[in-house]
PDB file with SEQRES, HELIX, SHEET and CRYST1 records, atoms N, CA, C and O in Angstrom:
SEQRES   1 A   81  MET SER ASN ILE ILE VAL LEU ASP TYR GLY SER SER ASN          
SEQRES   2 A   81  LEU ARG SER VAL ALA LYS ALA LEU GLU THR VAL ALA ASP          
SEQRES   3 A   81  GLY LYS HIS ASN VAL ALA ILE SER ASN GLN PRO GLU THR          
SEQRES   4 A   81  ILE LEU SER ALA ASP LYS VAL ILE PHE PRO GLY GLN GLY          
SEQRES   5 A   81  ALA ILE GLY GLN CYS MET THR HIS LEU LYS GLU GLN ALA          
SEQRES   6 A   81  LEU ASP GLU VAL ILE ARG GLU CYS ILE LEU ASN LYS PRO          
SEQRES   7 A   81  PHE LEU GLY                                                  
HELIX    1 AA1 LEU A   14  ALA A   25  1                                  12    
HELIX    2 AA2 PRO A   37  SER A   42  1                                   6    
HELIX    3 AA3 ILE A   54  GLU A   63  1                                  10    
HELIX    4 AA4 ASP A   67  ASN A   76  1                                  10    
SHEET    1 AA1 4 HIS A  29  SER A  34  0                                        
SHEET    2 AA1 4 SER A   2  LEU A   7  1                                        
SHEET    3 AA1 4 LYS A  45  ILE A  47  1                                        
SHEET    4 AA1 4 PHE A  79  LEU A  80  1                                        
CRYST1    1.000    1.000    1.000  90.00  90.00  90.00 P 1           1          
ATOM      1  N   MET A   1      34.665 -43.031 -65.428  1.00  0.00           N  
ATOM      2  CA  MET A   1      34.197 -42.067 -66.410  1.00  0.00           C  
ATOM      3  C   MET A   1      35.298 -41.022 -66.599  1.00  0.00           C  
ATOM      4  O   MET A   1      35.796 -40.463 -65.622  1.00  0.00           O  
ATOM      5  N   SER A   2      35.673 -40.760 -67.838  1.00  0.00           N  
ATOM      6  CA  SER A   2      36.732 -39.789 -68.090  1.00  0.00           C  
ATOM      7  C   SER A   2      36.177 -38.374 -68.161  1.00  0.00           C  
ATOM      8  O   SER A   2      34.993 -38.162 -68.422  1.00  0.00           O  
ATOM      9  N   ASN A   3      37.058 -37.416 -67.924  1.00  0.00           N  
ATOM     10  CA  ASN A   3      36.704 -36.003 -67.986  1.00  0.00           C  
ATOM     11  C   ASN A   3      37.286 -35.387 -69.244  1.00  0.00           C  
ATOM     12  O   ASN A   3      38.485 -35.491 -69.505  1.00  0.00           O  
ATOM     13  N   ILE A   4      36.427 -34.744 -70.021  1.00  0.00           N  
ATOM     14  CA  ILE A   4      36.839 -34.049 -71.231  1.00  0.00           C  
ATOM     15  C   ILE A   4      36.619 -32.559 -70.994  1.00  0.00           C  
ATOM     16  O   ILE A   4      35.523 -32.132 -70.631  1.00  0.00           O  
ATOM     17  N   ILE A   5      37.668 -31.781 -71.204  1.00  0.00           N  
ATOM     18  CA  ILE A   5      37.567 -30.332 -71.037  1.00  0.00           C  
ATOM     19  C   ILE A   5      37.641 -29.655 -72.393  1.00  0.00           C  
ATOM     20  O   ILE A   5      38.521 -29.948 -73.202  1.00  0.00           O  
ATOM     21  N   VAL A   6      36.701 -28.739 -72.632  1.00  0.00           N  
ATOM     22  CA  VAL A   6      36.736 -27.858 -73.786  1.00  0.00           C  
ATOM     23  C   VAL A   6      37.420 -26.581 -73.301  1.00  0.00           C  
ATOM     24  O   VAL A   6      36.938 -25.913 -72.385  1.00  0.00           O  
ATOM     25  N   LEU A   7      38.535 -26.257 -73.920  1.00  0.00           N  
ATOM     26  CA  LEU A   7      39.353 -25.124 -73.493  1.00  0.00           C  
ATOM     27  C   LEU A   7      38.647 -23.801 -73.799  1.00  0.00           C  
ATOM     28  O   LEU A   7      38.314 -23.521 -74.951  1.00  0.00           O  
ATOM     29  N   ASP A   8      38.426 -23.004 -72.779  1.00  0.00           N  
ATOM     30  CA  ASP A   8      37.791 -21.697 -72.918  1.00  0.00           C  
ATOM     31  C   ASP A   8      38.871 -20.634 -72.968  1.00  0.00           C  
ATOM     32  O   ASP A   8      39.491 -20.320 -71.953  1.00  0.00           O  
ATOM     33  N   TYR A   9      39.095 -20.080 -74.154  1.00  0.00           N  
ATOM     34  CA  TYR A   9      40.113 -19.040 -74.314  1.00  0.00           C  
ATOM     35  C   TYR A   9      39.500 -17.714 -74.740  1.00  0.00           C  
ATOM     36  O   TYR A   9      40.202 -16.823 -75.218  1.00  0.00           O  
ATOM     37  N   GLY A  10      38.192 -17.586 -74.566  1.00  0.00           N  
ATOM     38  CA  GLY A  10      37.522 -16.320 -74.816  1.00  0.00           C  
ATOM     39  C   GLY A  10      37.029 -16.129 -76.238  1.00  0.00           C  
ATOM     40  O   GLY A  10      36.583 -15.035 -76.584  1.00  0.00           O  
ATOM     41  N   SER A  11      37.093 -17.148 -77.064  1.00  0.00           N  
ATOM     42  CA  SER A  11      36.592 -17.077 -78.438  1.00  0.00           C  
ATOM     43  C   SER A  11      35.931 -18.402 -78.776  1.00  0.00           C  
ATOM     44  O   SER A  11      36.008 -19.356 -78.003  1.00  0.00           O  
ATOM     45  N   SER A  12      35.291 -18.459 -79.912  1.00  0.00           N  
ATOM     46  CA  SER A  12      34.681 -19.673 -80.440  1.00  0.00           C  
ATOM     47  C   SER A  12      33.336 -19.933 -79.758  1.00  0.00           C  
ATOM     48  O   SER A  12      33.021 -19.333 -78.730  1.00  0.00           O  
ATOM     49  N   ASN A  13      32.560 -20.826 -80.339  1.00  0.00           N  
ATOM     50  CA  ASN A  13      31.251 -21.169 -79.803  1.00  0.00           C  
ATOM     51  C   ASN A  13      31.398 -22.422 -78.938  1.00  0.00           C  
ATOM     52  O   ASN A  13      31.069 -23.528 -79.365  1.00  0.00           O  
ATOM     53  N   LEU A  14      31.885 -22.233 -77.740  1.00  0.00           N  
ATOM     54  CA  LEU A  14      32.239 -23.339 -76.864  1.00  0.00           C  
ATOM     55  C   LEU A  14      31.041 -24.170 -76.433  1.00  0.00           C  
ATOM     56  O   LEU A  14      31.148 -25.390 -76.306  1.00  0.00           O  
ATOM     57  N   ARG A  15      29.922 -23.539 -76.210  1.00  0.00           N  
ATOM     58  CA  ARG A  15      28.740 -24.279 -75.758  1.00  0.00           C  
ATOM     59  C   ARG A  15      28.284 -25.277 -76.824  1.00  0.00           C  
ATOM     60  O   ARG A  15      27.889 -26.398 -76.502  1.00  0.00           O  
ATOM     61  N   SER A  16      28.340 -24.870 -78.080  1.00  0.00           N  
ATOM     62  CA  SER A  16      27.971 -25.786 -79.161  1.00  0.00           C  
ATOM     63  C   SER A  16      28.927 -26.971 -79.227  1.00  0.00           C  
ATOM     64  O   SER A  16      28.496 -28.103 -79.448  1.00  0.00           O  
ATOM     65  N   VAL A  17      30.203 -26.723 -79.041  1.00  0.00           N  
ATOM     66  CA  VAL A  17      31.193 -27.803 -79.037  1.00  0.00           C  
ATOM     67  C   VAL A  17      30.903 -28.764 -77.883  1.00  0.00           C  
ATOM     68  O   VAL A  17      30.891 -29.981 -78.068  1.00  0.00           O  
ATOM     69  N   ALA A  18      30.671 -28.215 -76.704  1.00  0.00           N  
ATOM     70  CA  ALA A  18      30.398 -29.053 -75.532  1.00  0.00           C  
ATOM     71  C   ALA A  18      29.119 -29.871 -75.719  1.00  0.00           C  
ATOM     72  O   ALA A  18      29.091 -31.054 -75.379  1.00  0.00           O  
ATOM     73  N   LYS A  19      28.065 -29.258 -76.253  1.00  0.00           N  
ATOM     74  CA  LYS A  19      26.812 -29.984 -76.477  1.00  0.00           C  
ATOM     75  C   LYS A  19      26.995 -31.116 -77.489  1.00  0.00           C  
ATOM     76  O   LYS A  19      26.433 -32.198 -77.315  1.00  0.00           O  
ATOM     77  N   ALA A  20      27.768 -30.876 -78.533  1.00  0.00           N  
ATOM     78  CA  ALA A  20      28.036 -31.922 -79.518  1.00  0.00           C  
ATOM     79  C   ALA A  20      28.796 -33.079 -78.868  1.00  0.00           C  
ATOM     80  O   ALA A  20      28.490 -34.244 -79.118  1.00  0.00           O  
ATOM     81  N   LEU A  21      29.778 -32.757 -78.043  1.00  0.00           N  
ATOM     82  CA  LEU A  21      30.535 -33.802 -77.342  1.00  0.00           C  
ATOM     83  C   LEU A  21      29.648 -34.590 -76.386  1.00  0.00           C  
ATOM     84  O   LEU A  21      29.750 -35.814 -76.304  1.00  0.00           O  
ATOM     85  N   GLU A  22      28.784 -33.893 -75.669  1.00  0.00           N  
ATOM     86  CA  GLU A  22      27.866 -34.579 -74.753  1.00  0.00           C  
ATOM     87  C   GLU A  22      26.967 -35.547 -75.515  1.00  0.00           C  
ATOM     88  O   GLU A  22      26.665 -36.636 -75.028  1.00  0.00           O  
ATOM     89  N   THR A  23      26.546 -35.150 -76.698  1.00  0.00           N  
ATOM     90  CA  THR A  23      25.678 -36.009 -77.500  1.00  0.00           C  
ATOM     91  C   THR A  23      26.402 -37.284 -77.913  1.00  0.00           C  
ATOM     92  O   THR A  23      25.861 -38.379 -77.761  1.00  0.00           O  
ATOM     93  N   VAL A  24      27.620 -37.153 -78.434  1.00  0.00           N  
ATOM     94  CA  VAL A  24      28.345 -38.349 -78.881  1.00  0.00           C  
ATOM     95  C   VAL A  24      28.918 -39.142 -77.714  1.00  0.00           C  
ATOM     96  O   VAL A  24      29.152 -40.343 -77.849  1.00  0.00           O  
ATOM     97  N   ALA A  25      29.149 -38.501 -76.574  1.00  0.00           N  
ATOM     98  CA  ALA A  25      29.673 -39.207 -75.400  1.00  0.00           C  
ATOM     99  C   ALA A  25      28.623 -40.127 -74.791  1.00  0.00           C  
ATOM    100  O   ALA A  25      28.957 -41.106 -74.124  1.00  0.00           O  
ATOM    101  N   ASP A  26      27.356 -39.809 -75.022  1.00  0.00           N  
ATOM    102  CA  ASP A  26      26.239 -40.662 -74.581  1.00  0.00           C  
ATOM    103  C   ASP A  26      26.335 -41.032 -73.097  1.00  0.00           C  
ATOM    104  O   ASP A  26      26.085 -42.176 -72.719  1.00  0.00           O  
ATOM    105  N   GLY A  27      26.696 -40.058 -72.268  1.00  0.00           N  
ATOM    106  CA  GLY A  27      26.760 -40.281 -70.825  1.00  0.00           C  
ATOM    107  C   GLY A  27      27.977 -41.037 -70.333  1.00  0.00           C  
ATOM    108  O   GLY A  27      28.070 -41.338 -69.143  1.00  0.00           O  
ATOM    109  N   LYS A  28      28.912 -41.353 -71.217  1.00  0.00           N  
ATOM    110  CA  LYS A  28      30.093 -42.118 -70.829  1.00  0.00           C  
ATOM    111  C   LYS A  28      31.281 -41.252 -70.435  1.00  0.00           C  
ATOM    112  O   LYS A  28      32.288 -41.762 -69.945  1.00  0.00           O  
ATOM    113  N   HIS A  29      31.165 -39.931 -70.649  1.00  0.00           N  
ATOM    114  CA  HIS A  29      32.236 -38.991 -70.313  1.00  0.00           C  
ATOM    115  C   HIS A  29      31.623 -37.730 -69.723  1.00  0.00           C  
ATOM    116  O   HIS A  29      30.528 -37.323 -70.112  1.00  0.00           O  
ATOM    117  N   ASN A  30      32.320 -37.124 -68.798  1.00  0.00           N  
ATOM    118  CA  ASN A  30      31.925 -35.809 -68.288  1.00  0.00           C  
ATOM    119  C   ASN A  30      32.536 -34.763 -69.206  1.00  0.00           C  
ATOM    120  O   ASN A  30      33.736 -34.802 -69.476  1.00  0.00           O  
ATOM    121  N   VAL A  31      31.735 -33.837 -69.685  1.00  0.00           N  
ATOM    122  CA  VAL A  31      32.204 -32.772 -70.567  1.00  0.00           C  
ATOM    123  C   VAL A  31      32.011 -31.443 -69.856  1.00  0.00           C  
ATOM    124  O   VAL A  31      30.927 -31.153 -69.350  1.00  0.00           O  
ATOM    125  N   ALA A  32      33.067 -30.636 -69.820  1.00  0.00           N  
ATOM    126  CA  ALA A  32      32.979 -29.321 -69.180  1.00  0.00           C  
ATOM    127  C   ALA A  32      33.793 -28.315 -69.990  1.00  0.00           C  
ATOM    128  O   ALA A  32      34.660 -28.688 -70.781  1.00  0.00           O  
ATOM    129  N   ILE A  33      33.500 -27.045 -69.778  1.00  0.00           N  
ATOM    130  CA  ILE A  33      34.235 -25.945 -70.392  1.00  0.00           C  
ATOM    131  C   ILE A  33      35.026 -25.264 -69.278  1.00  0.00           C  
ATOM    132  O   ILE A  33      34.483 -24.993 -68.207  1.00  0.00           O  
ATOM    133  N   SER A  34      36.315 -24.984 -69.528  1.00  0.00           N  
ATOM    134  CA  SER A  34      37.109 -24.355 -68.471  1.00  0.00           C  
ATOM    135  C   SER A  34      38.276 -23.553 -69.037  1.00  0.00           C  
ATOM    136  O   SER A  34      38.809 -23.848 -70.106  1.00  0.00           O  
ATOM    137  N   ASN A  35      38.651 -22.523 -68.274  1.00  0.00           N  
ATOM    138  CA  ASN A  35      39.884 -21.783 -68.546  1.00  0.00           C  
ATOM    139  C   ASN A  35      40.811 -21.838 -67.330  1.00  0.00           C  
ATOM    140  O   ASN A  35      41.764 -21.065 -67.235  1.00  0.00           O  
ATOM    141  N   GLN A  36      40.530 -22.748 -66.411  1.00  0.00           N  
ATOM    142  CA  GLN A  36      41.326 -22.894 -65.197  1.00  0.00           C  
ATOM    143  C   GLN A  36      42.449 -23.908 -65.433  1.00  0.00           C  
ATOM    144  O   GLN A  36      42.176 -25.083 -65.676  1.00  0.00           O  
ATOM    145  N   PRO A  37      43.715 -23.463 -65.363  1.00  0.00           N  
ATOM    146  CA  PRO A  37      44.835 -24.366 -65.650  1.00  0.00           C  
ATOM    147  C   PRO A  37      44.773 -25.690 -64.894  1.00  0.00           C  
ATOM    148  O   PRO A  37      45.027 -26.740 -65.484  1.00  0.00           O  
ATOM    149  N   GLU A  38      44.442 -25.668 -63.603  1.00  0.00           N  
ATOM    150  CA  GLU A  38      44.438 -26.907 -62.828  1.00  0.00           C  
ATOM    151  C   GLU A  38      43.349 -27.871 -63.322  1.00  0.00           C  
ATOM    152  O   GLU A  38      43.548 -29.086 -63.323  1.00  0.00           O  
ATOM    153  N   THR A  39      42.213 -27.333 -63.734  1.00  0.00           N  
ATOM    154  CA  THR A  39      41.136 -28.167 -64.268  1.00  0.00           C  
ATOM    155  C   THR A  39      41.532 -28.765 -65.614  1.00  0.00           C  
ATOM    156  O   THR A  39      41.296 -29.945 -65.873  1.00  0.00           O  
ATOM    157  N   ILE A  40      42.129 -27.948 -66.457  1.00  0.00           N  
ATOM    158  CA  ILE A  40      42.553 -28.409 -67.780  1.00  0.00           C  
ATOM    159  C   ILE A  40      43.623 -29.492 -67.640  1.00  0.00           C  
ATOM    160  O   ILE A  40      43.546 -30.535 -68.288  1.00  0.00           O  
ATOM    161  N   LEU A  41      44.609 -29.242 -66.800  1.00  0.00           N  
ATOM    162  CA  LEU A  41      45.702 -30.203 -66.632  1.00  0.00           C  
ATOM    163  C   LEU A  41      45.247 -31.506 -65.989  1.00  0.00           C  
ATOM    164  O   LEU A  41      45.861 -32.549 -66.213  1.00  0.00           O  
ATOM    165  N   SER A  42      44.182 -31.465 -65.196  1.00  0.00           N  
ATOM    166  CA  SER A  42      43.705 -32.687 -64.549  1.00  0.00           C  
ATOM    167  C   SER A  42      42.729 -33.478 -65.428  1.00  0.00           C  
ATOM    168  O   SER A  42      42.352 -34.596 -65.075  1.00  0.00           O  
ATOM    169  N   ALA A  43      42.320 -32.916 -66.557  1.00  0.00           N  
ATOM    170  CA  ALA A  43      41.389 -33.604 -67.454  1.00  0.00           C  
ATOM    171  C   ALA A  43      42.053 -34.807 -68.109  1.00  0.00           C  
ATOM    172  O   ALA A  43      43.274 -34.857 -68.259  1.00  0.00           O  
ATOM    173  N   ASP A  44      41.231 -35.770 -68.494  1.00  0.00           N  
ATOM    174  CA  ASP A  44      41.738 -36.931 -69.226  1.00  0.00           C  
ATOM    175  C   ASP A  44      41.984 -36.598 -70.691  1.00  0.00           C  
ATOM    176  O   ASP A  44      42.923 -37.101 -71.309  1.00  0.00           O  
ATOM    177  N   LYS A  45      41.120 -35.738 -71.239  1.00  0.00           N  
ATOM    178  CA  LYS A  45      41.213 -35.345 -72.641  1.00  0.00           C  
ATOM    179  C   LYS A  45      40.892 -33.861 -72.747  1.00  0.00           C  
ATOM    180  O   LYS A  45      40.096 -33.332 -71.970  1.00  0.00           O  
ATOM    181  N   VAL A  46      41.522 -33.185 -73.723  1.00  0.00           N  
ATOM    182  CA  VAL A  46      41.324 -31.751 -73.893  1.00  0.00           C  
ATOM    183  C   VAL A  46      40.950 -31.453 -75.341  1.00  0.00           C  
ATOM    184  O   VAL A  46      41.558 -31.980 -76.272  1.00  0.00           O  
ATOM    185  N   ILE A  47      39.955 -30.610 -75.515  1.00  0.00           N  
ATOM    186  CA  ILE A  47      39.538 -30.140 -76.833  1.00  0.00           C  
ATOM    187  C   ILE A  47      39.850 -28.649 -76.917  1.00  0.00           C  
ATOM    188  O   ILE A  47      39.443 -27.870 -76.055  1.00  0.00           O  
ATOM    189  N   PHE A  48      40.570 -28.266 -77.952  1.00  0.00           N  
ATOM    190  CA  PHE A  48      40.894 -26.870 -78.214  1.00  0.00           C  
ATOM    191  C   PHE A  48      40.155 -26.494 -79.500  1.00  0.00           C  
ATOM    192  O   PHE A  48      40.670 -26.722 -80.595  1.00  0.00           O  
ATOM    193  N   PRO A  49      38.932 -25.911 -79.378  1.00  0.00           N  
ATOM    194  CA  PRO A  49      38.113 -25.636 -80.554  1.00  0.00           C  
ATOM    195  C   PRO A  49      38.771 -24.621 -81.489  1.00  0.00           C  
ATOM    196  O   PRO A  49      39.418 -23.668 -81.054  1.00  0.00           O  
ATOM    197  N   GLY A  50      38.585 -24.856 -82.771  1.00  0.00           N  
ATOM    198  CA  GLY A  50      39.167 -23.971 -83.778  1.00  0.00           C  
ATOM    199  C   GLY A  50      38.491 -22.621 -83.832  1.00  0.00           C  
ATOM    200  O   GLY A  50      37.383 -22.416 -83.335  1.00  0.00           O  
ATOM    201  N   GLN A  51      39.216 -21.707 -84.461  1.00  0.00           N  
ATOM    202  CA  GLN A  51      38.725 -20.341 -84.574  1.00  0.00           C  
ATOM    203  C   GLN A  51      39.500 -19.692 -85.703  1.00  0.00           C  
ATOM    204  O   GLN A  51      40.711 -19.888 -85.807  1.00  0.00           O  
ATOM    205  N   GLY A  52      38.842 -18.936 -86.540  1.00  0.00           N  
ATOM    206  CA  GLY A  52      39.487 -18.366 -87.716  1.00  0.00           C  
ATOM    207  C   GLY A  52      40.527 -17.304 -87.452  1.00  0.00           C  
ATOM    208  O   GLY A  52      41.454 -17.162 -88.250  1.00  0.00           O  
ATOM    209  N   ALA A  53      40.421 -16.555 -86.381  1.00  0.00           N  
ATOM    210  CA  ALA A  53      41.341 -15.445 -86.116  1.00  0.00           C  
ATOM    211  C   ALA A  53      42.447 -15.903 -85.159  1.00  0.00           C  
ATOM    212  O   ALA A  53      42.398 -15.608 -83.965  1.00  0.00           O  
ATOM    213  N   ILE A  54      43.441 -16.625 -85.685  1.00  0.00           N  
ATOM    214  CA  ILE A  54      44.452 -17.226 -84.824  1.00  0.00           C  
ATOM    215  C   ILE A  54      45.287 -16.182 -84.075  1.00  0.00           C  
ATOM    216  O   ILE A  54      45.707 -16.435 -82.946  1.00  0.00           O  
ATOM    217  N   GLY A  55      45.529 -15.038 -84.666  1.00  0.00           N  
ATOM    218  CA  GLY A  55      46.300 -13.994 -83.973  1.00  0.00           C  
ATOM    219  C   GLY A  55      45.615 -13.550 -82.694  1.00  0.00           C  
ATOM    220  O   GLY A  55      46.241 -13.477 -81.637  1.00  0.00           O  
ATOM    221  N   GLN A  56      44.333 -13.256 -82.793  1.00  0.00           N  
ATOM    222  CA  GLN A  56      43.551 -12.852 -81.626  1.00  0.00           C  
ATOM    223  C   GLN A  56      43.457 -14.009 -80.636  1.00  0.00           C  
ATOM    224  O   GLN A  56      43.526 -13.810 -79.423  1.00  0.00           O  
ATOM    225  N   CYS A  57      43.302 -15.197 -81.157  1.00  0.00           N  
ATOM    226  CA  CYS A  57      43.222 -16.393 -80.310  1.00  0.00           C  
ATOM    227  C   CYS A  57      44.498 -16.538 -79.481  1.00  0.00           C  
ATOM    228  O   CYS A  57      44.424 -16.765 -78.274  1.00  0.00           O  
ATOM    229  N   MET A  58      45.663 -16.411 -80.111  1.00  0.00           N  
ATOM    230  CA  MET A  58      46.932 -16.550 -79.395  1.00  0.00           C  
ATOM    231  C   MET A  58      47.098 -15.452 -78.345  1.00  0.00           C  
ATOM    232  O   MET A  58      47.641 -15.696 -77.268  1.00  0.00           O  
ATOM    233  N   THR A  59      46.634 -14.256 -78.657  1.00  0.00           N  
ATOM    234  CA  THR A  59      46.693 -13.160 -77.677  1.00  0.00           C  
ATOM    235  C   THR A  59      45.882 -13.524 -76.442  1.00  0.00           C  
ATOM    236  O   THR A  59      46.348 -13.344 -75.316  1.00  0.00           O  
ATOM    237  N   HIS A  60      44.662 -14.038 -76.647  1.00  0.00           N  
ATOM    238  CA  HIS A  60      43.817 -14.450 -75.515  1.00  0.00           C  
ATOM    239  C   HIS A  60      44.488 -15.560 -74.707  1.00  0.00           C  
ATOM    240  O   HIS A  60      44.487 -15.527 -73.477  1.00  0.00           O  
ATOM    241  N   LEU A  61      45.055 -16.532 -75.400  1.00  0.00           N  
ATOM    242  CA  LEU A  61      45.714 -17.645 -74.699  1.00  0.00           C  
ATOM    243  C   LEU A  61      46.865 -17.149 -73.840  1.00  0.00           C  
ATOM    244  O   LEU A  61      46.996 -17.556 -72.686  1.00  0.00           O  
ATOM    245  N   LYS A  62      47.695 -16.279 -74.386  1.00  0.00           N  
ATOM    246  CA  LYS A  62      48.842 -15.759 -73.630  1.00  0.00           C  
ATOM    247  C   LYS A  62      48.392 -14.883 -72.463  1.00  0.00           C  
ATOM    248  O   LYS A  62      48.980 -14.945 -71.383  1.00  0.00           O  
ATOM    249  N   GLU A  63      47.359 -14.071 -72.668  1.00  0.00           N  
ATOM    250  CA  GLU A  63      46.848 -13.216 -71.585  1.00  0.00           C  
ATOM    251  C   GLU A  63      46.354 -14.039 -70.400  1.00  0.00           C  
ATOM    252  O   GLU A  63      46.467 -13.610 -69.252  1.00  0.00           O  
ATOM    253  N   GLN A  64      45.807 -15.223 -70.679  1.00  0.00           N  
ATOM    254  CA  GLN A  64      45.280 -16.087 -69.622  1.00  0.00           C  
ATOM    255  C   GLN A  64      46.300 -17.131 -69.171  1.00  0.00           C  
ATOM    256  O   GLN A  64      45.985 -18.010 -68.369  1.00  0.00           O  
ATOM    257  N   ALA A  65      47.526 -17.030 -69.693  1.00  0.00           N  
ATOM    258  CA  ALA A  65      48.596 -17.987 -69.379  1.00  0.00           C  
ATOM    259  C   ALA A  65      48.196 -19.423 -69.725  1.00  0.00           C  
ATOM    260  O   ALA A  65      48.596 -20.368 -69.045  1.00  0.00           O  
ATOM    261  N   LEU A  66      47.409 -19.574 -70.779  1.00  0.00           N  
ATOM    262  CA  LEU A  66      46.965 -20.905 -71.187  1.00  0.00           C  
ATOM    263  C   LEU A  66      47.851 -21.513 -72.269  1.00  0.00           C  
ATOM    264  O   LEU A  66      47.718 -22.700 -72.569  1.00  0.00           O  
ATOM    265  N   ASP A  67      48.748 -20.733 -72.859  1.00  0.00           N  
ATOM    266  CA  ASP A  67      49.612 -21.280 -73.900  1.00  0.00           C  
ATOM    267  C   ASP A  67      50.517 -22.390 -73.351  1.00  0.00           C  
ATOM    268  O   ASP A  67      50.716 -23.406 -74.017  1.00  0.00           O  
ATOM    269  N   GLU A  68      51.058 -22.208 -72.166  1.00  0.00           N  
ATOM    270  CA  GLU A  68      51.893 -23.244 -71.555  1.00  0.00           C  
ATOM    271  C   GLU A  68      51.058 -24.444 -71.097  1.00  0.00           C  
ATOM    272  O   GLU A  68      51.520 -25.584 -71.151  1.00  0.00           O  
ATOM    273  N   VAL A  69      49.841 -24.184 -70.651  1.00  0.00           N  
ATOM    274  CA  VAL A  69      48.942 -25.271 -70.252  1.00  0.00           C  
ATOM    275  C   VAL A  69      48.658 -26.161 -71.458  1.00  0.00           C  
ATOM    276  O   VAL A  69      48.655 -27.387 -71.340  1.00  0.00           O  
ATOM    277  N   ILE A  70      48.422 -25.552 -72.611  1.00  0.00           N  
ATOM    278  CA  ILE A  70      48.160 -26.314 -73.827  1.00  0.00           C  
ATOM    279  C   ILE A  70      49.371 -27.162 -74.198  1.00  0.00           C  
ATOM    280  O   ILE A  70      49.224 -28.335 -74.542  1.00  0.00           O  
ATOM    281  N   ARG A  71      50.556 -26.585 -74.130  1.00  0.00           N  
ATOM    282  CA  ARG A  71      51.770 -27.357 -74.443  1.00  0.00           C  
ATOM    283  C   ARG A  71      51.892 -28.581 -73.529  1.00  0.00           C  
ATOM    284  O   ARG A  71      52.229 -29.674 -73.985  1.00  0.00           O  
ATOM    285  N   GLU A  72      51.619 -28.390 -72.263  1.00  0.00           N  
ATOM    286  CA  GLU A  72      51.686 -29.494 -71.297  1.00  0.00           C  
ATOM    287  C   GLU A  72      50.673 -30.585 -71.646  1.00  0.00           C  
ATOM    288  O   GLU A  72      50.989 -31.773 -71.580  1.00  0.00           O  
ATOM    289  N   CYS A  73      49.469 -30.184 -72.013  1.00  0.00           N  
ATOM    290  CA  CYS A  73      48.434 -31.156 -72.385  1.00  0.00           C  
ATOM    291  C   CYS A  73      48.822 -31.919 -73.647  1.00  0.00           C  
ATOM    292  O   CYS A  73      48.648 -33.136 -73.712  1.00  0.00           O  
ATOM    293  N   ILE A  74      49.337 -31.225 -74.636  1.00  0.00           N  
ATOM    294  CA  ILE A  74      49.725 -31.872 -75.896  1.00  0.00           C  
ATOM    295  C   ILE A  74      50.758 -32.963 -75.637  1.00  0.00           C  
ATOM    296  O   ILE A  74      50.731 -34.013 -76.280  1.00  0.00           O  
ATOM    297  N   LEU A  75      51.649 -32.720 -74.715  1.00  0.00           N  
ATOM    298  CA  LEU A  75      52.707 -33.682 -74.419  1.00  0.00           C  
ATOM    299  C   LEU A  75      52.240 -34.870 -73.590  1.00  0.00           C  
ATOM    300  O   LEU A  75      52.874 -35.925 -73.619  1.00  0.00           O  
ATOM    301  N   ASN A  76      51.137 -34.720 -72.848  1.00  0.00           N  
ATOM    302  CA  ASN A  76      50.807 -35.724 -71.843  1.00  0.00           C  
ATOM    303  C   ASN A  76      49.434 -36.377 -71.912  1.00  0.00           C  
ATOM    304  O   ASN A  76      49.145 -37.258 -71.102  1.00  0.00           O  
ATOM    305  N   LYS A  77      48.579 -35.979 -72.847  1.00  0.00           N  
ATOM    306  CA  LYS A  77      47.237 -36.573 -72.875  1.00  0.00           C  
ATOM    307  C   LYS A  77      46.634 -36.449 -74.260  1.00  0.00           C  
ATOM    308  O   LYS A  77      47.122 -35.674 -75.083  1.00  0.00           O  
ATOM    309  N   PRO A  78      45.570 -37.209 -74.527  1.00  0.00           N  
ATOM    310  CA  PRO A  78      44.878 -37.037 -75.813  1.00  0.00           C  
ATOM    311  C   PRO A  78      44.418 -35.587 -75.945  1.00  0.00           C  
ATOM    312  O   PRO A  78      43.803 -35.033 -75.034  1.00  0.00           O  
ATOM    313  N   PHE A  79      44.720 -34.990 -77.075  1.00  0.00           N  
ATOM    314  CA  PHE A  79      44.451 -33.579 -77.295  1.00  0.00           C  
ATOM    315  C   PHE A  79      43.936 -33.384 -78.715  1.00  0.00           C  
ATOM    316  O   PHE A  79      44.570 -33.825 -79.673  1.00  0.00           O  
ATOM    317  N   LEU A  80      42.798 -32.731 -78.853  1.00  0.00           N  
ATOM    318  CA  LEU A  80      42.235 -32.415 -80.159  1.00  0.00           C  
ATOM    319  C   LEU A  80      42.206 -30.913 -80.293  1.00  0.00           C  
ATOM    320  O   LEU A  80      41.591 -30.230 -79.474  1.00  0.00           O  
ATOM    321  N   GLY A  81      42.855 -30.390 -81.305  1.00  0.00           N  
ATOM    322  CA  GLY A  81      42.881 -28.946 -81.479  1.00  0.00           C  
ATOM    323  C   GLY A  81      43.060 -28.556 -82.916  1.00  0.00           C  
ATOM    324  O   GLY A  81      43.103 -27.367 -83.232  1.00  0.00           O  
TER     325      GLY A  81                                                      
END                                                                             
């Protein structure tokens, strides 16, 4: 069973995204929300939910040191963002 992480960067309606993924995954994937770099990097797939205020979003990502984590994920695993 693969692990899908919804990236928690302090914005967006993450619970709704996770619930939608759980519905379509039909028990075949573990879906979780996380802002922990080690959890994100160890996931099989990463979802970076959209948000209209990209400036604020980037500030949150940099404050949590998640911008580099995202780059690493984009290079090494299926990534939807």
